[in-house]
C-alpha positions in Angstrom: -22.8 -11.6 8.8 -26.2 -10.0 9.1 -29.1 -11.9 7.5 -32.5 -10.2 6.9 -35.8 -11.7 6.0 -39.4 -12.3 7.1 -41.4 -15.3 8.1 -44.4 -16.0 5.7 -46.9 -14.9 8.4 -45.0 -11.7 9.1 -44.7 -11.0 5.4 -48.5 -11.3 5.0 -48.9 -9.0 7.9 -46.4 -6.5 6.6 -48.0 -6.4 3.2 -51.5 -6.0 4.8 -50.4 -3.0 6.9 -48.1 -1.3 4.5 -49.6 1.3 2.1 -49.7 -0.1 -1.5 -49.6 2.6 -4.1 -50.2 2.7 -7.9 -47.0 2.6 -10.0 -45.9 6.1 -10.7 -45.7 7.3 -14.3 -44.2 10.8 -13.8 -41.8 12.7 -11.7 -44.3 13.9 -9.1 -46.7 11.5 -7.2 -50.3 11.9 -8.3 -53.4 10.5 -6.8 -54.8 7.5 -8.6 -58.6 7.6 -8.8 -59.8 7.5 -5.3 -56.3 7.0 -3.8 -54.5 9.9 -2.1 -51.0 10.7 -3.2 -48.4 9.5 -0.7 -47.0 11.9 1.9 -43.8 12.2 3.9 -45.7 10.9 6.9 -46.7 7.8 4.9 -43.0 7.3 4.0 -42.0 7.6 7.7 -44.6 5.1 8.7 -43.5 2.6 5.9 -39.9 2.9 7.0 -40.7 2.3 10.6 -42.8 -0.8 9.8 -40.2 -2.1 7.4 -37.4 -1.8 10.0 -39.4 -3.5 12.7 -40.3 -6.4 10.4 -36.7 -6.7 9.2 -35.2 -6.5 12.7 -37.4 -9.2 14.1 -37.1 -11.7 11.3 -33.3 -11.2 10.8 -32.8 -12.8 14.2 -34.7 -16.0 13.2 -33.0 -16.0 9.8 -29.5 -15.7 11.4 -30.3 -18.5 13.8 -31.4 -20.8 11.1 -28.5 -20.1 8.9 -26.0 -20.5 11.8 -27.4 -24.0 12.5 -27.2 -24.8 8.8 -23.6 -23.7 8.6 -22.5 -25.5 11.8 -24.7 -28.6 11.4 -25.2 -29.5 7.7 -28.0 -32.0 7.1 -30.7 -32.3 4.4 -33.1 -30.9 7.0 -31.0 -27.8 7.9 -30.4 -27.2 4.2 -34.2 -27.2 3.6 -34.7 -24.9 6.6 -32.1 -22.4 5.4 -33.5 -22.5 1.8 -37.0 -21.6 3.1 -35.9 -18.8 5.4 -33.6 -17.3 2.7 -36.3 -17.4 0.1 -38.6 -15.6 2.4 -36.0 -13.0 3.1 -35.5 -12.5 -0.7 -39.2 -12.1 -1.2 -39.4 -9.5 1.6 -36.5 -7.6 0.2 -38.2 -7.4 -3.2 -41.5 -6.2 -1.7 -39.9 -3.6 0.4 -37.6 -2.4 -2.4 -40.6 -1.9 -4.7 -42.6 -0.1 -2.0 -39.6 2.2 -1.2 -39.4 3.1 -4.8 -43.0 4.5 -4.7 -41.9 7.1 -2.2 -38.9 8.2 -4.2 -40.5 11.5 -5.5 -42.5 12.4 -2.4 -41.8 16.0 -1.3 -40.7 16.9 2.2 -38.9 13.7 3.2 -36.5 14.0 6.1 -32.8 13.2 5.3 -33.1 10.1 7.6 -36.2 8.7 5.8 -34.6 9.5 2.4 -31.5 7.6 3.3 -33.5 4.6 4.6 -35.7 4.5 1.5 -32.6 4.5 -0.7 -31.1 1.7 1.4 -34.3 -0.4 1.0 -34.6 0.4 -2.7 -31.0 -0.3 -3.4 -30.7 -3.4 -1.2 -31.2 -5.9 -4.0 -28.4 -6.9 -6.3 -30.5 -8.5 -8.9 -34.2 -7.2 -8.8 -36.9 -9.0 -10.8 -39.6 -6.9 -12.4 -43.3 -7.3 -11.4 -44.2 -8.9 -14.7 -45.9 -12.3 -14.0 -43.4 -15.1 -14.0 -40.3 -12.8 -14.2 -39.2 -13.5 -10.6 -39.5 -17.2 -11.0 -37.6 -17.2 -14.3 -34.8 -15.0 -12.9 -34.5 -17.2 -9.8 -34.4 -20.3 -11.9 -31.7 -18.9 -14.2 -29.5 -17.7 -11.3 -29.9 -21.0 -9.5 -29.1 -23.0 -12.6 -25.9 -20.9 -13.3 -24.8 -21.1 -9.6 -25.4 -24.8 -9.5 -23.6 -25.3 -12.8 -20.6 -23.4 -11.3 -20.7 -25.4 -8.1 -20.8 -28.7 -10.0 -18.2 -27.6 -12.6 -15.1 -29.6 -13.3 -12.0 -29.1 -15.3 -9.4 -31.7 -16.2 -5.9 -32.5 -15.3 -4.1 -35.2 -17.2 -7.3 -35.8 -19.0 -9.1 -36.8 -15.7 -11.9 -34.7 -14.2 -11.0 -32.4 -11.3 -13.5 -30.3 -9.2 -13.4 -26.6 -8.5 -11.7 -26.6 -5.2 -9.1 -29.1 -6.3 -8.3 -27.3 -9.5 -7.8 -24.0 -7.5 -5.3 -25.8 -5.3 -3.6 -27.5 -8.3 -3.3 -24.2 -10.2 -1.2 -22.9 -7.2 1.3 -25.7 -7.1 1.6 -27.1 -10.6 4.5 -25.7 -12.6 4.2 -27.6 -15.9 2.8 -25.0 -18.4 1.1 -27.7 -20.5 -0.9 -28.9 -17.4 -1.6 -25.3 -16.3 -3.0 -24.6 -19.8 -5.1 -27.8 -19.7 -6.7 -26.8 -16.3 -7.3 -23.2 -17.4 -8.9 -24.0 -20.7 -11.0 -27.0 -19.5 -12.4 -25.0 -16.5 -13.3 -22.0 -18.6 -14.8 -24.1 -21.4 -16.7 -26.5 -19.2 -18.0 -23.9 -16.6 -18.2 -20.6 -18.4 -19.3 -21.3 -21.9 -22.6 -23.2 -21.1 -24.1 -20.3 -19.2 -23.6 -17.7 -21.9 -27.3 -17.5 -23.1 -28.6 -17.8 -19.5 -26.4 -14.8 -18.5 -27.7 -12.6 -21.3 -31.3 -13.4 -20.3 -30.5 -12.7 -16.7 -29.2 -9.3 -17.7 -32.4 -8.6 -19.6 -34.7 -9.5 -16.8 -32.6 -7.8 -14.0 -32.4 -4.5 -16.0 -36.2 -4.4 -16.2 -36.4 -4.9 -12.5 -33.9 -2.1 -11.9 -35.9 0.3 -14.1 -39.0 -0.4 -12.0 -37.0 0.6 -8.9 -36.0 3.9 -10.6 -32.5 3.0 -11.9 -31.2 3.1 -15.4 -30.0 -0.5 -15.2 -28.5 -3.0 -12.7 -25.0 -1.5 -12.9 -26.5 1.9 -12.0 -28.3 0.4 -9.1 -25.0 -1.2 -7.8 -23.1 2.1 -8.2 -25.8 4.0 -6.4 -24.9 2.5 -3.0 -22.0 4.8 -2.4 -23.5 8.2 -1.3 -22.8 9.7 -4.8 -24.2 9.5 -8.2 -23.4 6.3 -10.2 -21.3 8.4 -12.6 -19.3 10.0 -9.8 -18.6 6.6 -8.3 -17.3 5.2 -11.6 -14.9 8.2 -11.8 -13.8 7.6 -8.3 -12.7 4.1 -9.0 -10.8 5.3 -12.1 -9.0 7.9 -9.9 -8.1 5.3 -7.3 -6.7 2.9 -9.9 -4.5 5.6 -11.4 -2.9 6.2 -8.0 -1.8 2.5 -7.6 -1.3 1.6 -11.3 2.4 2.5 -11.3 3.0 0.1 -8.4 1.1 -2.7 -10.2 3.1 -2.1 -13.4 6.4 -2.4 -11.6 5.3 -5.7 -10.0 4.0 -6.9 -13.4 7.3 -6.2 -15.1 9.3 -8.0 -12.5 7.1 -11.0 -12.4 6.9 -11.3 -16.2 10.7 -11.3 -16.3 11.0 -14.0 -13.6 8.4 -16.1 -15.4 10.4 -15.8 -18.6 13.5 -17.0 -16.7 11.5 -20.0 -15.5 9.7 -21.0 -18.7 11.6 -19.4 -21.6 10.4 -17.3 -24.5 8.3 -20.0 -26.0 6.0 -20.0 -23.0 6.3 -16.4 -21.5 7.9 -13.6 -23.5 10.1 -11.0 -21.8 7.8 -8.3 -23.0 4.0 -7.8 -23.5 1.3 -9.4 -21.4 1.6 -12.3 -19.0 0.0 -15.7 -19.8 -2.9 -15.9 -17.4 -2.4 -19.6 -16.4 1.1 -19.1 -15.2 0.3 -16.8 -12.2 -0.8 -19.5 -9.7 -4.5 -18.7 -9.7 -7.3 -19.7 -12.1 -8.2 -16.0 -12.5 -4.8 -14.5 -12.1 -6.3 -12.4 -9.3 -3.7 -13.1 -6.7 -0.1 -14.3 -7.4 1.2 -15.3 -4.0 1.2 -19.0 -5.0 4.1 -18.4 -7.3 6.2 -16.4 -4.8 8.8 -19.2 -4.9 9.4 -18.5 -8.6 10.0 -14.8 -8.2 11.5 -14.4 -4.7 15.2 -13.3 -4.7 17.3 -15.8 -2.9 17.0 -15.4 0.9 14.7 -12.5 0.7 11.7 -14.4 2.1 13.5 -15.8 5.1 12.2 -13.7 8.0 14.0 -15.7 10.7 10.8 -16.9 12.4 7.5 -18.6 11.6 4.4 -17.4 13.5 2.9 -20.9 13.5 6.0 -22.3 15.1 6.1 -19.5 17.7 2.4 -20.3 18.6 3.2 -24.0 19.0 6.3 -23.3 21.0 4.3 -21.2 23.5 1.6 -23.8 23.8 -1.2 -22.0 22.0 -4.3 -23.9 21.1 -7.2 -22.4 18.9 -9.0 -20.9 21.8 -5.9 -19.2 23.1 -5.3 -17.9 19.6 -8.7 -16.3 19.6 -8.0 -14.9 23.1 -4.9 -13.3 21.7 -6.9 -11.7 19.0 -9.4 -10.4 21.5 -6.4 -9.0 23.5 -5.5 -6.8 20.5 -8.9 -5.1 20.5 -8.9 -5.0 24.3 -5.6 -3.2 24.2 -7.2 -0.5 22.1 -9.9 0.0 24.8 -12.7 -2.2 23.4 -14.8 -4.2 25.8 -14.2 -7.9 26.2 -16.2 -10.2 24.1 -19.4 -11.6 25.9 -19.4 -15.0 27.5 -21.9 -16.1 24.8 -19.2 -15.6 22.2 -17.0 -18.3 23.8 -20.0 -20.6 24.5 -21.6 -20.3 21.0 -18.8 -19.7 18.5 -17.4 -22.6 16.3 -13.7 -22.1 16.9 -12.6 -25.7 15.9 -14.1 -28.2 13.5 -16.5 -30.5 15.3 -15.6 -34.2 15.0 -19.2 -35.5 14.8 -20.8 -33.6 11.9 -20.4 -31.7 8.7 -19.9 -28.0 8.9 -18.8 -25.1 6.7 -15.2 -24.4 7.6 -14.9 -21.1 5.6 -14.1 -18.5 8.2 -16.9 -15.9 8.9 -18.1 -13.5 11.6 -21.7 -13.5 12.7 -24.1 -11.2 14.5 -27.2 -13.2 15.4 -29.3 -10.7 17.4 -28.3 -7.3 16.1 -27.1 -6.6 19.7 -24.4 -8.6 21.4 -24.7 -12.2 20.2 -21.6 -12.1 18.0 -19.7 -15.2 17.0 -17.0 -16.5 14.7 -17.2 -19.7 12.7 -13.8 -21.3 11.9 -12.1 -24.6 11.8 -9.0 -23.1 13.4 -5.6 -24.7 13.2 -2.5 -23.6 15.0 -0.7 -21.8 12.2 0.2 -18.3 11.1 -2.5 -18.0 8.5 -5.3 -18.7 11.0 -3.8 -16.3 13.5 -4.1 -13.6 10.9 -7.6 -14.8 10.0 -8.7 -14.6 13.7 -7.7 -10.9 13.9 -9.5 -10.2 10.7 -12.8 -12.0 11.6 -12.9 -10.3 15.1 -12.7 -7.0 13.2 -16.2 -7.8 11.8 -17.5 -8.7 15.3 -16.2 -5.5 16.9 -17.7 -3.5 14.1 -21.1 -5.2 14.6 -21.0 -4.6 18.4 -20.1 -0.9 17.9 -23.0 0.0 15.7 -25.6 -2.1 17.6 -27.5 1.0 18.8 -28.2 2.2 15.3 -31.6 1.6 13.6 -31.8 -1.7 11.7 -31.1 -0.2 8.3 -27.9 1.3 9.6 -26.6 -1.9 11.0 -23.8 -2.2 8.4 -20.5 -0.8 7.3 -20.3 2.7 6.0 -20.0 1.2 2.5 -19.6 -2.4 1.4 -15.8 -2.0 1.4 -15.5 -0.9 5.1 -16.4 -4.1 6.8 -13.7 -6.1 5.0 -11.2 -3.3 5.4 -11.5 -3.1 9.2 -10.5 -6.7 9.7 -7.8 -6.4 7.0 -6.2 -3.3 8.5 -6.0 -4.9 12.0 -4.5 -8.0 10.4 -1.8 -5.8 8.9 -0.8 -5.0 12.5 0.6 -8.5 13.1 4.1 -7.2 12.8 7.3 -8.4 14.6 6.9 -5.6 17.1 3.3 -6.8 17.9 4.5 -10.4 18.3 7.2 -9.2 20.7 4.7 -7.2 22.8 2.4 -10.2 23.3 5.4 -12.5 24.2 5.5 -14.7 21.1 8.7 -13.4 19.6 12.1 -12.8 21.4 13.1 -9.1 20.8 16.6 -10.3 19.8 15.0 -12.3 16.9 13.2 -9.4 15.3 14.2 -9.6 11.6 16.5 -6.9 10.3 15.4 -4.5 7.6 17.1 -6.5 4.9 14.4 -9.1 5.3 11.7 -6.6 4.4 11.9 -7.0 0.6 10.8 -10.6 0.7 8.0 -9.9 3.1 6.7 -6.9 1.0 7.0 -8.8 -2.2 5.0 -11.7 -0.9 2.3 -9.3 0.3 2.3 -7.4 -2.9 1.8 -10.6 -4.9 -1.6 -10.9 -3.3 -2.7 -7.4 -2.3 -1.3 -5.3 -5.2 -1.8 -8.0 -7.9 -5.5 -8.2 -7.0 -6.3 -4.5 -7.6 -6.9 -4.5 -11.4 -8.9 -7.7 -11.2 -11.0 -6.3 -8.4 -11.8 -3.3 -10.6 -12.4 -4.9 -14.0 -15.0 -7.5 -13.1 -17.6 -4.8 -12.4 -16.3 -2.6 -15.1 -17.2 -5.4 -17.5 -20.6 -5.9 -15.9 -21.4 -2.2 -15.8 -20.8 -2.2 -19.6 -23.0 -5.3 -20.0 -25.9 -3.9 -17.9 -25.8 -0.5 -19.7 -25.9 -2.2 -23.1 -22.5 -0.8 -24.1 -21.3 -4.4 -24.2 -23.6 -6.5 -26.3 -24.0 -10.3 -25.9 -22.2 -10.8 -29.2 -19.1 -9.1 -27.7 -19.1 -10.6 -24.2 -15.9 -12.6 -24.6 -14.0 -10.0 -26.7 -14.7 -7.2 -24.2 -13.8 -9.4 -21.2 -10.4 -10.2 -22.7 -9.9 -6.6 -23.8 -10.4 -5.4 -20.2 -8.2 -8.0 -18.7 -5.5 -7.0 -21.1 -6.0 -3.3 -20.4 -6.0 -3.5 -16.6 -4.2 -6.7 -15.7 -1.8 -7.0 -18.7 -2.7 -10.7 -19.1 -3.9 -12.9 -22.0 -5.5 -16.3 -22.1 -3.2 -19.2 -22.9 -5.2 -19.9 -26.1 -7.3 -17.8 -28.4 -10.9 -17.3 -27.3 -13.9 -16.6 -29.5 -17.5 -15.7 -28.9 -18.6 -19.3 -28.4 -16.8 -18.9 -25.0 -17.9 -17.1 -21.9 -14.9 -16.8 -19.6 -16.5 -14.3 -17.2 -18.8 -17.2 -16.1 -15.8 -19.1 -14.9 -15.6 -16.7 -11.9 -18.2 -17.5 -9.2 -19.2 -13.9 -8.5 -20.4 -13.4 -12.1 -23.1 -16.1 -12.3 -24.0 -15.5 -8.7 -24.3 -11.8 -9.3 -22.2 -10.7 -6.4 -20.9 -7.1 -6.8 -17.1 -7.1 -6.7 -16.0 -3.5 -6.4 -16.2 -3.8 -2.6 -13.1 -5.9 -2.7 -11.2 -3.4 -4.7 -12.2 -0.7 -2.2 -11.3 -2.8 0.8 -7.8 -3.5 -0.5 -7.2 0.3 -0.5 -9.1 1.3 2.6 -7.2 -1.2 4.8 -4.0 0.7 4.1 -5.7 4.1 4.6 -7.0 2.9 8.0 -3.6 1.4 8.9 -1.7 4.6 8.1 -4.2 6.7 10.1 -3.8 4.4 13.1 0.0 4.5 12.8 0.0 8.3 12.5 -2.2 8.6 15.6 0.1 6.3 17.5 3.1 8.5 16.6 4.9 5.7 14.6 8.1 7.0 13.1 9.6 4.0 11.3 8.7 2.4 7.9 4.9 2.1 7.6 5.0 -1.7 7.1 6.7 -2.2 10.5 4.1 -0.2 12.5 2.2 -1.6 15.4 -0.4 0.4 17.3 -1.1 -2.4 19.8 -2.1 -0.9 23.1 -2.9 2.6 21.9 -6.2 3.8 23.5 -6.3 6.9 21.4 -6.4 4.9 18.2 -9.1 2.7 19.7 -11.3 5.7 20.7 -11.1 7.2 17.2 -11.8 3.8 15.6 -14.7 3.2 17.9 -16.2 6.5 16.9 -16.2 5.5 13.2 -17.5 2.0 13.9 -20.4 3.3 15.9 -21.7 5.3 13.0 -22.5 2.1 11.0 -24.2 3.1 7.8 -26.0 6.1 9.4 -24.0 8.7 7.6 -22.4 9.0 4.1 -19.2 7.0 4.1 -16.9 10.1 3.6 -18.0 11.3 7.0 -17.2 7.9 8.6 -13.8 7.9 6.8 -13.1 11.4 8.1 -14.0 10.4 11.7 -11.0 8.0 11.8 -8.6 9.3 9.2 -9.3 13.0 9.1 -10.0 12.9 5.4 -13.2 12.4 3.4 -11.3 11.2 0.4 -10.7 7.6 -0.3 -7.1 7.2 -1.5 -4.5 4.7 -2.6 -1.7 6.9 -1.3 -1.3 4.8 1.9 -0.9 1.6 0.0 1.7 3.3 -2.2 3.6 4.5 0.9 3.4 1.0 2.5 5.0 -0.6 -0.5 7.4 2.3 -1.4 10.5 0.3 -0.3 9.4 -2.6 -2.6 8.6 -0.2 -5.4 12.1 1.2 -5.3 13.6 -2.3 -5.2 11.4 -3.5 -8.1 12.3 -0.5 -10.2 16.0 -1.2 -9.6 15.5 -4.9 -10.7 13.5 -3.7 -13.8 16.1 -1.3 -15.1 16.5 -1.6 -18.8 13.3 -3.7 -19.1 10.2 -2.3 -20.8 7.2 -1.6 -18.5 3.7 -2.2 -19.7 2.3 -4.4 -22.4 
């Protein structure tokens, strides 16, 4: 987690020493009266000054936010709010300044790339109109706060967001599921409808000032291709994996019909959204028990029980995760990692337990923050979070603006693809599982189905959230059609429908955190596909010959060397070059995911014989 920002004093200094230029009105920069037109040398100087300011203050910002996350008090909340506000202000100022150099002739490729990163670094820019930034901040804060305080009902009694998420995963009474779904969407989403429309209006004006058509175009510009090309790429990727999703959808729909009957879930058509174990129907793993064929999910071992039997504690679990990366040739984690990380929940204070990986000094002070328990899920999470840390260490020599993943999907995908490597073979190699107890191939169907219920089921949701927002920001979706277009896209891509009719007094997109908080979502769609592409590349390099989902590349130094070469690039080069460095291809693809789940797809299609696919 890299945090950037500036202290107020440094901000004043930065603005005093950075050239301030008249707003450009045409394609080529012209001199305002008495002011020279900007030059490539001016742009170079601006970028150098910006990187220095950002690097220095990012350290202070990260330290403050770390203390706040690991020691929550009113004082640390206030400190974090101040430093983050300063960082936002700095990002706005530097983005506007970078936009003024956009048409300067003779820029070096490096300066051009850094200017684009500065200009596109904001997800929701405010225009320079007096009062606009304050109004935009107030609206976003109000919507985010409304979401955080939101409640649904269960049995007529209020239930908060985290509790309702958990209950949606365990409740099997369709009437109660409907109550939770409807109450959450009505209470949380609907009240923010007008605020959201105003936010779009203000944000688009800010995006235009930065040189973009709208906010959606700004978001799509961060992928080393035109916004139009990137939109086409997401469509291409979806078409690759859509048949796999449709097979899963058909099978799950049939099983839900067996459970609930025709009156609740039909054998054909879309699936009722509230029956899938998740408030947004984005991952379906919580209802695996309803769809698993008898015995298919019994692997013959439980990773958590294996860890306990071998005397693992949380620190030893993290040591095992480090051992995976060390086996690939990566240097051991620094002593500061062990001294400064939060590996278990402190008993004496409030902390944020949500797992995350941190880089506090842009060099070697990497840490994880977890409230680790000895179980299989946290063992996987450790391998995932350490992937972020090793990525951060690998690109530490890059200039500040390149201290990031090749695109926003890469960072998550690195941890995810390493976590895919926790196979029975890997557990044997590290002494957790007896080789004689490695499950036979007939257990794979259950394992793959459970994985697909989360990883495959997520794909259309990961895509449609931003497709809806791109349409909203471009004006193709008007405020009067917010709800109808949202439900149309969910039907088109996910094949789901709300449990009750929804009209334009509703605003169901607002019931998903990332929408009111303006967090771009396509990164998660990309990460789901990239993790399998990275995994297959590693398995091919390791010479793996068996089914892809059984592969372990633990201990393979060749894989580690190629991975390190990609990680060291950070964001310094277009992502296709980084992808090629490890996989040998510049093309992002869903083919590896399709191959990984091919045995499951064949099994699903056999179960689905005679049953209509689609909706």
